[in-house]
N, CA, C, O and the ligand as a Tripos MOL2 file, in Angstrom:
@<TRIPOS>MOLECULE
protein
  277   275    70     0     0
PROTEIN
NO_CHARGES

@<TRIPOS>ATOM
      1 N          14.8140   28.2450   15.1000 N.3       1 MET1
      2 CA         15.2220   27.4550   13.9440 C.3       1 MET1
      3 C          14.1040   27.4590   12.8950 C.2       1 MET1
      4 O          12.9480   27.1830   13.2190 O.2       1 MET1
      5 N          14.4410   27.7660   11.6600 N.am      2 PRO2
      6 CA         13.4050   27.7300   10.6240 C.3       2 PRO2
      7 C          12.9150   26.3150   10.3910 C.2       2 PRO2
      8 O          13.6250   25.3370   10.6300 O.2       2 PRO2
      9 N          11.7230   26.2370    9.9330 N.am      3 THR3
     10 CA         11.1570   24.9150    9.6810 C.3       3 THR3
     11 C          11.9190   24.2250    8.5710 C.2       3 THR3
     12 O          12.1500   24.7900    7.5020 O.2       3 THR3
     13 N          12.3010   23.0020    8.8450 N.am      4 CYS4
     14 CA         13.0510   22.2310    7.8670 C.3       4 CYS4
     15 C          12.1110   21.2170    7.2240 C.2       4 CYS4
     16 O          11.3200   20.5640    7.9040 O.2       4 CYS4
     17 N          12.2110   21.1000    5.9270 N.am      5 VAL5
     18 CA         11.3140   20.1620    5.2320 C.3       5 VAL5
     19 C          11.9030   18.7540    5.1730 C.2       5 VAL5
     20 O          11.2600   17.8220    4.6910 O.2       5 VAL5
     21 N          13.1210   18.6120    5.6620 N.am      6 HIS6
     22 CA         13.8130   17.3220    5.6150 C.3       6 HIS6
     23 C          13.7810   16.7410    4.2050 C.2       6 HIS6
     24 O          13.2700   15.6440    3.9770 O.2       6 HIS6
     25 N          14.3290   17.4870    3.2830 N.am      7 HIS7
     26 CA         14.3160   16.9950    1.9010 C.3       7 HIS7
     27 C          15.0800   15.6830    1.7990 C.2       7 HIS7
     28 O          16.0970   15.4850    2.4640 O.2       7 HIS7
     29 N          14.5820   14.8120    0.9760 N.am      8 ILE8
     30 CA         15.1150   13.4520    0.8860 C.3       8 ILE8
     31 C          16.6060   13.4330    0.5510 C.2       8 ILE8
     32 O          17.3160   12.4970    0.9190 O.2       8 ILE8
     33 N          17.0730   14.4550   -0.1380 N.am      9 SER9
     34 CA         18.4870   14.4870   -0.5060 C.3       9 SER9
     35 C          19.3820   14.8500    0.6770 C.2       9 SER9
     36 O          20.6060   14.7590    0.5850 O.2       9 SER9
     37 N          18.7730   15.2600    1.7850 N.am     10 TRP10
     38 CA         19.5500   15.5920    2.9780 C.3      10 TRP10
     39 C          19.5290   14.4460    3.9910 C.2      10 TRP10
     40 O          20.1770   14.5170    5.0350 O.2      10 TRP10
     41 N          18.7870   13.4030    3.6760 N.am     11 ILE11
     42 CA         18.6000   12.3290    4.6450 C.3      11 ILE11
     43 C          19.7030   11.2870    4.4970 C.2      11 ILE11
     44 O          19.9700   10.7910    3.4020 O.2      11 ILE11
     45 N          20.3260   10.9720    5.6070 N.am     12 VAL12
     46 CA         21.3670    9.9580    5.5940 C.3      12 VAL12
     47 C          21.0370    8.8690    6.6170 C.2      12 VAL12
     48 O          20.4730    9.1490    7.6750 O.2      12 VAL12
     49 N          21.3940    7.6260    6.2900 N.am     13 PRO13
     50 CA         21.1860    6.5420    7.2570 C.3      13 PRO13
     51 C          22.2040    6.6270    8.3900 C.2      13 PRO13
     52 O          23.3940    6.8330    8.1510 O.2      13 PRO13
     53 N          21.7360    6.4680    9.6050 N.am     14 VAL14
     54 CA         22.6180    6.4950   10.7750 C.3      14 VAL14
     55 C          22.4140    5.2180   11.5900 C.2      14 VAL14
     56 O          21.5730    4.3800   11.2640 O.2      14 VAL14
     57 N          23.2030    5.0900   12.6530 N.am     15 GLU15
     58 CA         23.1600    3.8710   13.4510 C.3      15 GLU15
     59 C          21.7780    3.6010   14.0300 C.2      15 GLU15
     60 O          20.9960    4.5180   14.2780 O.2      15 GLU15
     61 N          21.5040    2.3330   14.2360 N.am     16 GLY16
     62 CA         20.2520    1.9390   14.8520 C.3      16 GLY16
     63 C          19.0940    1.8690   13.8810 C.2      16 GLY16
     64 O          17.9360    1.8060   14.2940 O.2      16 GLY16
     65 N          19.4000    1.8800   12.5830 N.am     17 GLY17
     66 CA         18.3420    1.8100   11.5910 C.3      17 GLY17
     67 C          17.5770    3.1130   11.4620 C.2      17 GLY17
     68 O          16.4690    3.1410   10.9250 O.2      17 GLY17
     69 N          18.1700    4.1980   11.9570 N.am     18 LEU18
     70 CA         17.5040    5.4900   11.9010 C.3      18 LEU18
     71 C          17.9940    6.3020   10.7120 C.2      18 LEU18
     72 O          18.9890    5.9650   10.0700 O.2      18 LEU18
     73 N          17.2720    7.3780   10.4370 N.am     19 HIS19
     74 CA         17.6620    8.2850    9.3780 C.3      19 HIS19
     75 C          17.7330    9.7020    9.9360 C.2      19 HIS19
     76 O          16.8930   10.1250   10.7300 O.2      19 HIS19
     77 N          18.7540   10.4140    9.4980 N.am     20 GLN20
     78 CA         18.9730   11.7560   10.0350 C.3      20 GLN20
     79 C          19.0300   12.7770    8.9050 C.2      20 GLN20
     80 O          19.5490   12.5080    7.8220 O.2      20 GLN20
     81 N          18.4890   13.9410    9.1840 N.am     21 CYS21
     82 CA         18.5540   15.0480    8.2450 C.3      21 CYS21
     83 C          19.8210   15.8520    8.5240 C.2      21 CYS21
     84 O          20.0210   16.3360    9.6380 O.2      21 CYS21
     85 N          20.6650   15.9920    7.5210 N.am     22 ILE22
     86 CA         21.9420   16.6800    7.7320 C.3      22 ILE22
     87 C          21.7670   18.1910    7.8230 C.2      22 ILE22
     88 O          22.6830   18.8960    8.2450 O.2      22 ILE22
     89 N          20.6160   18.6850    7.4370 N.am     23 GLN23
     90 CA         20.3630   20.1220    7.5160 C.3      23 GLN23
     91 C          20.0630   20.5590    8.9420 C.2      23 GLN23
     92 O          20.6070   21.5540    9.4220 O.2      23 GLN23
     93 N          19.2000   19.8140    9.6130 N.am     24 CYS24
     94 CA         18.7620   20.2070   10.9460 C.3      24 CYS24
     95 C          19.2040   19.2210   12.0180 C.2      24 CYS24
     96 O          18.9250   19.4160   13.2010 O.2      24 CYS24
     97 N          19.8970   18.1540   11.6020 N.am     25 GLN25
     98 CA         20.4470   17.1600   12.5270 C.3      25 GLN25
     99 C          19.3780   16.3510   13.2540 C.2      25 GLN25
    100 O          19.6730   15.6470   14.2200 O.2      25 GLN25
    101 N          18.1480   16.4540   12.7900 N.am     26 GLN26
    102 CA         17.0880   15.7050   13.4520 C.3      26 GLN26
    103 C          17.0020   14.2890   12.9250 C.2      26 GLN26
    104 O          17.2900   14.0140   11.7600 O.2      26 GLN26
    105 N          16.5960   13.3960   13.8170 N.am     27 ILE27
    106 CA         16.2390   12.0530   13.3830 C.3      27 ILE27
    107 C          14.8360   12.1190   12.7980 C.2      27 ILE27
    108 O          13.9080   12.6220   13.4300 O.2      27 ILE27
    109 N          14.7000   11.6100   11.5980 N.am     28 VAL28
    110 CA         13.4100   11.7180   10.9270 C.3      28 VAL28
    111 C          12.8700   10.3220   10.6140 C.2      28 VAL28
    112 O          13.6230    9.3580   10.4840 O.2      28 VAL28
    113 N          11.5820   10.2480   10.5020 N.am     29 SER29
    114 CA         10.9600    9.0000   10.0760 C.3      29 SER29
    115 C          10.4390    9.1900    8.6550 C.2      29 SER29
    116 O          10.4430   10.2940    8.1100 O.2      29 SER29
    117 N          10.0020    8.1020    8.0860 N.am     30 ARG30
    118 CA          9.6550    8.1450    6.6570 C.3      30 ARG30
    119 C           8.5370    9.1340    6.3450 C.2      30 ARG30
    120 O           8.4610    9.6590    5.2340 O.2      30 ARG30
    121 N           7.6800    9.3860    7.3140 N.am     31 LYS31
    122 CA          6.5740   10.3030    7.0430 C.3      31 LYS31
    123 C           6.9930   11.7550    7.2170 C.2      31 LYS31
    124 O           6.2310   12.6750    6.9180 O.2      31 LYS31
    125 N           8.2240   11.9520    7.7090 N.am     32 ASP32
    126 CA          8.7020   13.3140    7.9130 C.3      32 ASP32
    127 C           9.4180   13.8900    6.6950 C.2      32 ASP32
    128 O           9.6140   15.1010    6.6020 O.2      32 ASP32
    129 N           9.8050   13.0290    5.7720 N.am     33 VAL33
    130 CA         10.6290   13.4980    4.6680 C.3      33 VAL33
    131 C           9.7820   14.0610    3.5280 C.2      33 VAL33
    132 O           8.5910   13.7780    3.4020 O.2      33 VAL33
    133 N          10.4430   14.8610    2.7130 N.am     34 TYR34
    134 CA          9.7900   15.4430    1.5520 C.3      34 TYR34
    135 C          10.6710   15.2620    0.3240 C.2      34 TYR34
    136 O          11.8720   15.5110    0.4310 O.2      34 TYR34
    137 N          10.1690   14.8520   -0.8230 N.am     35 PRO35
    138 CA          8.8030   14.3540   -0.9760 C.3      35 PRO35
    139 C           8.6100   13.0290   -0.2530 C.2      35 PRO35
    140 O           9.5730   12.4280    0.2230 O.2      35 PRO35
    141 N           7.3810   12.5820   -0.1740 N.am     36 LYS36
    142 CA          7.1040   11.3310    0.5180 C.3      36 LYS36
    143 C           7.8140   10.1640   -0.1520 C.2      36 LYS36
    144 O           8.0030   10.1270   -1.3680 O.2      36 LYS36
    145 N           8.1930    9.2270    0.6780 N.am     37 LEU37
    146 CA          8.8300    8.0260    0.1460 C.3      37 LEU37
    147 C           7.9370    7.3440   -0.8880 C.2      37 LEU37
    148 O           8.4170    6.7960   -1.8810 O.2      37 LEU37
    149 N           6.6500    7.3880   -0.6390 N.am     38 GLU38
    150 CA          5.7020    6.7520   -1.5540 C.3      38 GLU38
    151 C           5.8000    7.3350   -2.9610 C.2      38 GLU38
    152 O           5.5390    6.6640   -3.9600 O.2      38 GLU38
    153 N           6.1890    8.6140   -3.0010 N.am     39 ASP39
    154 CA          6.2490    9.2820   -4.2980 C.3      39 ASP39
    155 C           7.6020    9.1120   -4.9850 C.2      39 ASP39
    156 O           7.7880    9.5210   -6.1310 O.2      39 ASP39
    157 N           8.5260    8.5130   -4.2770 N.am     40 LEU40
    158 CA          9.8840    8.4620   -4.7860 C.3      40 LEU40
    159 C          10.2460    7.1330   -5.4320 C.2      40 LEU40
    160 O          11.3370    6.9730   -5.9790 O.2      40 LEU40
    161 N           9.3360    6.1980   -5.3650 N.am     41 GLY41
    162 CA          9.6060    4.9380   -6.0290 C.3      41 GLY41
    163 C           9.9810    3.8400   -5.0630 C.2      41 GLY41
    164 O          10.3950    4.0670   -3.9260 O.2      41 GLY41
    165 N           9.8150    2.6540   -5.5690 N.am     42 GLU42
    166 CA          9.9580    1.4700   -4.7280 C.3      42 GLU42
    167 C          11.3980    1.2270   -4.2870 C.2      42 GLU42
    168 O          11.6530    0.7310   -3.1900 O.2      42 GLU42
    169 N          12.3330    1.5840   -5.1650 N.am     43 GLU43
    170 CA         13.7280    1.2750   -4.8590 C.3      43 GLU43
    171 C          14.2200    2.0010   -3.6040 C.2      43 GLU43
    172 O          14.8530    1.4100   -2.7280 O.2      43 GLU43
    173 N          13.9120    3.2880   -3.5460 N.am     44 LEU44
    174 CA         14.3340    4.0790   -2.4010 C.3      44 LEU44
    175 C          13.6340    3.6010   -1.1340 C.2      44 LEU44
    176 O          14.2210    3.5240   -0.0550 O.2      44 LEU44
    177 N          12.3690    3.2880   -1.3100 N.am     45 ARG45
    178 CA         11.5920    2.8200   -0.1650 C.3      45 ARG45
    179 C          12.1790    1.5200    0.3790 C.2      45 ARG45
    180 O          12.2220    1.2960    1.5890 O.2      45 ARG45
    181 N          12.6240    0.6820   -0.5340 N.am     46 ARG46
    182 CA         13.1900   -0.5920   -0.1070 C.3      46 ARG46
    183 C          14.5130   -0.3720    0.6360 C.2      46 ARG46
    184 O          14.7900   -1.0310    1.6380 O.2      46 ARG46
    185 N          15.3120    0.5500    0.1380 N.am     47 CYS47
    186 CA         16.5650    0.8830    0.8200 C.3      47 CYS47
    187 C          16.2850    1.3460    2.2470 C.2      47 CYS47
    188 O          16.9530    0.9400    3.1990 O.2      47 CYS47
    189 N          15.2890    2.1990    2.3620 N.am     48 TRP48
    190 CA         14.9150    2.7280    3.6750 C.3      48 TRP48
    191 C          14.4910    1.5820    4.5830 C.2      48 TRP48
    192 O          14.9400    1.4800    5.7250 O.2      48 TRP48
    193 N          13.6300    0.7280    4.0670 N.am     49 ASP49
    194 CA         13.1360   -0.4080    4.8540 C.3      49 ASP49
    195 C          14.2740   -1.3220    5.2890 C.2      49 ASP49
    196 O          14.3250   -1.7750    6.4330 O.2      49 ASP49
    197 N          15.1730   -1.5790    4.3670 N.am     50 GLU50
    198 CA         16.2760   -2.4870    4.6750 C.3      50 GLU50
    199 C          17.1860   -1.9110    5.7540 C.2      50 GLU50
    200 O          17.6380   -2.6230    6.6510 O.2      50 GLU50
    201 N          17.4410   -0.6330    5.6530 N.am     51 HIS51
    202 CA         18.2820    0.0030    6.6700 C.3      51 HIS51
    203 C          17.5990   -0.0500    8.0310 C.2      51 HIS51
    204 O          18.2400   -0.3330    9.0430 O.2      51 HIS51
    205 N          16.3090    0.2200    8.0530 N.am     52 GLU52
    206 CA         15.5580    0.1500    9.3000 C.3      52 GLU52
    207 C          15.5910   -1.2480    9.8970 C.2      52 GLU52
    208 O          15.8200   -1.4280   11.0930 O.2      52 GLU52
    209 N          15.3580   -2.2250    9.0440 N.am     53 ALA53
    210 CA         15.3060   -3.6100    9.5100 C.3      53 ALA53
    211 C          16.6630   -4.0360   10.0580 C.2      53 ALA53
    212 O          16.7550   -4.7070   11.0870 O.2      53 ALA53
    213 N          17.7020   -3.6360    9.3550 N.am     54 ARG54
    214 CA         19.0520   -3.9940    9.7810 C.3      54 ARG54
    215 C          19.3680   -3.3740   11.1410 C.2      54 ARG54
    216 O          19.9410   -4.0180   12.0190 O.2      54 ARG54
    217 N          18.9840   -2.1190   11.2900 N.am     55 GLY55
    218 CA         19.2330   -1.4270   12.5420 C.3      55 GLY55
    219 C          18.4500   -2.0390   13.6890 C.2      55 GLY55
    220 O          18.9660   -2.1710   14.7990 O.2      55 GLY55
    221 N          17.2210   -2.4090   13.4270 N.am     56 ALA56
    222 CA         16.3860   -3.0150   14.4490 C.3      56 ALA56
    223 C          16.9800   -4.3390   14.9030 C.2      56 ALA56
    224 O          16.9790   -4.6520   16.0940 O.2      56 ALA56
    225 N          17.4760   -5.0990   13.9700 N.am     57 ALA57
    226 CA         18.0740   -6.3890   14.3000 C.3      57 ALA57
    227 C          19.3420   -6.1960   15.1140 C.2      57 ALA57
    228 O          19.6010   -6.9360   16.0630 O.2      57 ALA57
    229 N          20.1300   -5.2000   14.7380 N.am     58 ALA58
    230 CA         21.4110   -4.9740   15.4040 C.3      58 ALA58
    231 C          21.2310   -4.4520   16.8180 C.2      58 ALA58
    232 O          22.0550   -4.7210   17.6930 O.2      58 ALA58
    233 N          20.1690   -3.7140   17.0450 N.am     59 SER59
    234 CA         19.9670   -3.1260   18.3570 C.3      59 SER59
    235 C          19.2250   -4.0680   19.3060 C.2      59 SER59
    236 O          18.8190   -3.6700   20.3980 O.2      59 SER59
    237 N          19.0570   -5.3000   18.8860 N.am     60 GLY60
    238 CA         18.4850   -6.2910   19.7780 C.3      60 GLY60
    239 C          16.9820   -6.2040   19.8950 C.2      60 GLY60
    240 O          16.4330   -6.0930   20.9910 O.2      60 GLY60
    241 N          16.3310   -6.2560   18.7640 N.am     61 ALA61
    242 CA         14.8740   -6.2720   18.7830 C.3      61 ALA61
    243 C          14.3810   -7.5650   19.4320 C.2      61 ALA61
    244 O          15.0390   -8.6030   19.3580 O.2      61 ALA61
    245 N          13.2090   -7.4830   20.0700 N.am     62 PRO62
    246 CA         12.6940   -8.6520   20.7990 C.3      62 PRO62
    247 C          12.1600   -9.7350   19.8920 C.2      62 PRO62
    248 O          11.0560  -10.2390   20.0990 O.2      62 PRO62
    249 N          12.9230  -10.0890   18.9050 N.am     63 THR63
    250 CA         12.5580  -11.1980   18.0520 C.3      63 THR63
    251 C          13.3940  -12.4100   18.4310 C.2      63 THR63
    252 O          14.5560  -12.2890   18.8190 O.2      63 THR63
    253 N          12.7870  -13.5640   18.3110 N.am     64 GLN64
    254 CA         13.5110  -14.7800   18.6800 C.3      64 GLN64
    255 C          14.4950  -15.1460   17.5770 C.2      64 GLN64
    256 O          14.1240  -15.3960   16.4300 O.2      64 GLN64
    257 N          15.7350  -15.1650   17.9630 N.am     65 ALA65
    258 CA         16.7780  -15.4990   16.9780 C.3      65 ALA65
    259 C          16.7950  -16.9990   16.7210 C.2      65 ALA65
    260 O          16.9050  -17.8150   17.6350 O.2      65 ALA65
    261 N          16.6840  -17.3190   15.4700 N.am     66 LYS66
    262 CA         16.7930  -18.7270   15.0980 C.3      66 LYS66
    263 C          18.2010  -19.0160   14.6130 C.2      66 LYS66
    264 O          18.8000  -18.2290   13.8800 O.2      66 LYS66
    265 N          18.7030  -20.1270   15.0240 N.am     67 SER67
    266 CA         20.0380  -20.4920   14.5600 C.3      67 SER67
    267 C          19.9400  -21.1450   13.1880 C.2      67 SER67
    268 O          19.5350  -22.2980   13.0440 O.2      67 SER67
    269 N          20.3170  -20.3820   12.2150 N.am     68 GLY68
    270 CA         20.2160  -20.9070   10.8560 C.3      68 GLY68
    271 C          21.5350  -20.8490   10.1360 C.2      68 GLY68
    272 O          21.9460  -19.7880    9.6650 O.2      68 GLY68
    273 N          22.1780  -21.9390   10.0490 N.am     69 GLY69
    274 CA         23.3840  -22.0070    9.2940 C.3      69 GLY69
    275 C          24.5360  -21.4280   10.0210 C.2      69 GLY69
    276 O          25.6500  -21.4120    9.4990 O.2      69 GLY69
    277 ZN         15.7070   18.6280    8.3990 Zn       70 ZN70
@<TRIPOS>BOND
     1     1     2 1
     2     2     3 1
     3     3     4 2
     4     3     5 am
     5     5     6 1
     6     6     7 1
     7     7     8 2
     8     7     9 am
     9     9    10 1
    10    10    11 1
    11    11    12 2
    12    11    13 am
    13    13    14 1
    14    14    15 1
    15    15    16 2
    16    15    17 am
    17    17    18 1
    18    18    19 1
    19    19    20 2
    20    19    21 am
    21    21    22 1
    22    22    23 1
    23    23    24 2
    24    23    25 am
    25    25    26 1
    26    26    27 1
    27    27    28 2
    28    27    29 am
    29    29    30 1
    30    30    31 1
    31    31    32 2
    32    31    33 am
    33    33    34 1
    34    34    35 1
    35    35    36 2
    36    35    37 am
    37    37    38 1
    38    38    39 1
    39    39    40 2
    40    39    41 am
    41    41    42 1
    42    42    43 1
    43    43    44 2
    44    43    45 am
    45    45    46 1
    46    46    47 1
    47    47    48 2
    48    47    49 am
    49    49    50 1
    50    50    51 1
    51    51    52 2
    52    51    53 am
    53    53    54 1
    54    54    55 1
    55    55    56 2
    56    55    57 am
    57    57    58 1
    58    58    59 1
    59    59    60 2
    60    59    61 am
    61    61    62 1
    62    62    63 1
    63    63    64 2
    64    63    65 am
    65    65    66 1
    66    66    67 1
    67    67    68 2
    68    67    69 am
    69    69    70 1
    70    70    71 1
    71    71    72 2
    72    71    73 am
    73    73    74 1
    74    74    75 1
    75    75    76 2
    76    75    77 am
    77    77    78 1
    78    78    79 1
    79    79    80 2
    80    79    81 am
    81    81    82 1
    82    82    83 1
    83    83    84 2
    84    83    85 am
    85    85    86 1
    86    86    87 1
    87    87    88 2
    88    87    89 am
    89    89    90 1
    90    90    91 1
    91    91    92 2
    92    91    93 am
    93    93    94 1
    94    94    95 1
    95    95    96 2
    96    95    97 am
    97    97    98 1
    98    98    99 1
    99    99   100 2
   100    99   101 am
   101   101   102 1
   102   102   103 1
   103   103   104 2
   104   103   105 am
   105   105   106 1
   106   106   107 1
   107   107   108 2
   108   107   109 am
   109   109   110 1
   110   110   111 1
   111   111   112 2
   112   111   113 am
   113   113   114 1
   114   114   115 1
   115   115   116 2
   116   115   117 am
   117   117   118 1
   118   118   119 1
   119   119   120 2
   120   119   121 am
   121   121   122 1
   122   122   123 1
   123   123   124 2
   124   123   125 am
   125   125   126 1
   126   126   127 1
   127   127   128 2
   128   127   129 am
   129   129   130 1
   130   130   131 1
   131   131   132 2
   132   131   133 am
   133   133   134 1
   134   134   135 1
   135   135   136 2
   136   135   137 am
   137   137   138 1
   138   138   139 1
   139   139   140 2
   140   139   141 am
   141   141   142 1
   142   142   143 1
   143   143   144 2
   144   143   145 am
   145   145   146 1
   146   146   147 1
   147   147   148 2
   148   147   149 am
   149   149   150 1
   150   150   151 1
   151   151   152 2
   152   151   153 am
   153   153   154 1
   154   154   155 1
   155   155   156 2
   156   155   157 am
   157   157   158 1
   158   158   159 1
   159   159   160 2
   160   159   161 am
   161   161   162 1
   162   162   163 1
   163   163   164 2
   164   163   165 am
   165   165   166 1
   166   166   167 1
   167   167   168 2
   168   167   169 am
   169   169   170 1
   170   170   171 1
   171   171   172 2
   172   171   173 am
   173   173   174 1
   174   174   175 1
   175   175   176 2
   176   175   177 am
   177   177   178 1
   178   178   179 1
   179   179   180 2
   180   179   181 am
   181   181   182 1
   182   182   183 1
   183   183   184 2
   184   183   185 am
   185   185   186 1
   186   186   187 1
   187   187   188 2
   188   187   189 am
   189   189   190 1
   190   190   191 1
   191   191   192 2
   192   191   193 am
   193   193   194 1
   194   194   195 1
   195   195   196 2
   196   195   197 am
   197   197   198 1
   198   198   199 1
   199   199   200 2
   200   199   201 am
   201   201   202 1
   202   202   203 1
   203   203   204 2
   204   203   205 am
   205   205   206 1
   206   206   207 1
   207   207   208 2
   208   207   209 am
   209   209   210 1
   210   210   211 1
   211   211   212 2
   212   211   213 am
   213   213   214 1
   214   214   215 1
   215   215   216 2
   216   215   217 am
   217   217   218 1
   218   218   219 1
   219   219   220 2
   220   219   221 am
   221   221   222 1
   222   222   223 1
   223   223   224 2
   224   223   225 am
   225   225   226 1
   226   226   227 1
   227   227   228 2
   228   227   229 am
   229   229   230 1
   230   230   231 1
   231   231   232 2
   232   231   233 am
   233   233   234 1
   234   234   235 1
   235   235   236 2
   236   235   237 am
   237   237   238 1
   238   238   239 1
   239   239   240 2
   240   239   241 am
   241   241   242 1
   242   242   243 1
   243   243   244 2
   244   243   245 am
   245   245   246 1
   246   246   247 1
   247   247   248 2
   248   247   249 am
   249   249   250 1
   250   250   251 1
   251   251   252 2
   252   251   253 am
   253   253   254 1
   254   254   255 1
   255   255   256 2
   256   255   257 am
   257   257   258 1
   258   258   259 1
   259   259   260 2
   260   259   261 am
   261   261   262 1
   262   262   263 1
   263   263   264 2
   264   263   265 am
   265   265   266 1
   266   266   267 1
   267   267   268 2
   268   267   269 am
   269   269   270 1
   270   270   271 1
   271   271   272 2
   272   271   273 am
   273   273   274 1
   274   274   275 1
   275   275   276 2
@<TRIPOS>SUBSTRUCTURE
     1 MET1         2 RESIDUE 1 A MET
     2 PRO2         6 RESIDUE 1 A PRO
     3 THR3        10 RESIDUE 1 A THR
     4 CYS4        14 RESIDUE 1 A CYS
     5 VAL5        18 RESIDUE 1 A VAL
     6 HIS6        22 RESIDUE 1 A HIS
     7 HIS7        26 RESIDUE 1 A HIS
     8 ILE8        30 RESIDUE 1 A ILE
     9 SER9        34 RESIDUE 1 A SER
    10 TRP10       38 RESIDUE 1 A TRP
    11 ILE11       42 RESIDUE 1 A ILE
    12 VAL12       46 RESIDUE 1 A VAL
    13 PRO13       50 RESIDUE 1 A PRO
    14 VAL14       54 RESIDUE 1 A VAL
    15 GLU15       58 RESIDUE 1 A GLU
    16 GLY16       62 RESIDUE 1 A GLY
    17 GLY17       66 RESIDUE 1 A GLY
    18 LEU18       70 RESIDUE 1 A LEU
    19 HIS19       74 RESIDUE 1 A HIS
    20 GLN20       78 RESIDUE 1 A GLN
    21 CYS21       82 RESIDUE 1 A CYS
    22 ILE22       86 RESIDUE 1 A ILE
    23 GLN23       90 RESIDUE 1 A GLN
    24 CYS24       94 RESIDUE 1 A CYS
    25 GLN25       98 RESIDUE 1 A GLN
    26 GLN26      102 RESIDUE 1 A GLN
    27 ILE27      106 RESIDUE 1 A ILE
    28 VAL28      110 RESIDUE 1 A VAL
    29 SER29      114 RESIDUE 1 A SER
    30 ARG30      118 RESIDUE 1 A ARG
    31 LYS31      122 RESIDUE 1 A LYS
    32 ASP32      126 RESIDUE 1 A ASP
    33 VAL33      130 RESIDUE 1 A VAL
    34 TYR34      134 RESIDUE 1 A TYR
    35 PRO35      138 RESIDUE 1 A PRO
    36 LYS36      142 RESIDUE 1 A LYS
    37 LEU37      146 RESIDUE 1 A LEU
    38 GLU38      150 RESIDUE 1 A GLU
    39 ASP39      154 RESIDUE 1 A ASP
    40 LEU40      158 RESIDUE 1 A LEU
    41 GLY41      162 RESIDUE 1 A GLY
    42 GLU42      166 RESIDUE 1 A GLU
    43 GLU43      170 RESIDUE 1 A GLU
    44 LEU44      174 RESIDUE 1 A LEU
    45 ARG45      178 RESIDUE 1 A ARG
    46 ARG46      182 RESIDUE 1 A ARG
    47 CYS47      186 RESIDUE 1 A CYS
    48 TRP48      190 RESIDUE 1 A TRP
    49 ASP49      194 RESIDUE 1 A ASP
    50 GLU50      198 RESIDUE 1 A GLU
    51 HIS51      202 RESIDUE 1 A HIS
    52 GLU52      206 RESIDUE 1 A GLU
    53 ALA53      210 RESIDUE 1 A ALA
    54 ARG54      214 RESIDUE 1 A ARG
    55 GLY55      218 RESIDUE 1 A GLY
    56 ALA56      222 RESIDUE 1 A ALA
    57 ALA57      226 RESIDUE 1 A ALA
    58 ALA58      230 RESIDUE 1 A ALA
    59 SER59      234 RESIDUE 1 A SER
    60 GLY60      238 RESIDUE 1 A GLY
    61 ALA61      242 RESIDUE 1 A ALA
    62 PRO62      246 RESIDUE 1 A PRO
    63 THR63      250 RESIDUE 1 A THR
    64 GLN64      254 RESIDUE 1 A GLN
    65 ALA65      258 RESIDUE 1 A ALA
    66 LYS66      262 RESIDUE 1 A LYS
    67 SER67      266 RESIDUE 1 A SER
    68 GLY68      270 RESIDUE 1 A GLY
    69 GLY69      274 RESIDUE 1 A GLY
    70 ZN70       277 GROUP 0 **** ****
């Protein structure tokens, strides 16, 4: 398999707060994508963070759930 750069335009959010590259089907992390999230602006980075956080919460992260409302 040729080396995939995991271009940001190929990255899609998948279950579990993960991100997948549609070119190579790999699960990628923020440091694997090109260009770097840091270079792409705060908005995209926030989307990435929110998706991760949501997935972590849904998959039962070891955080104490508080009953709020
Ligand atoms: Zn890829």
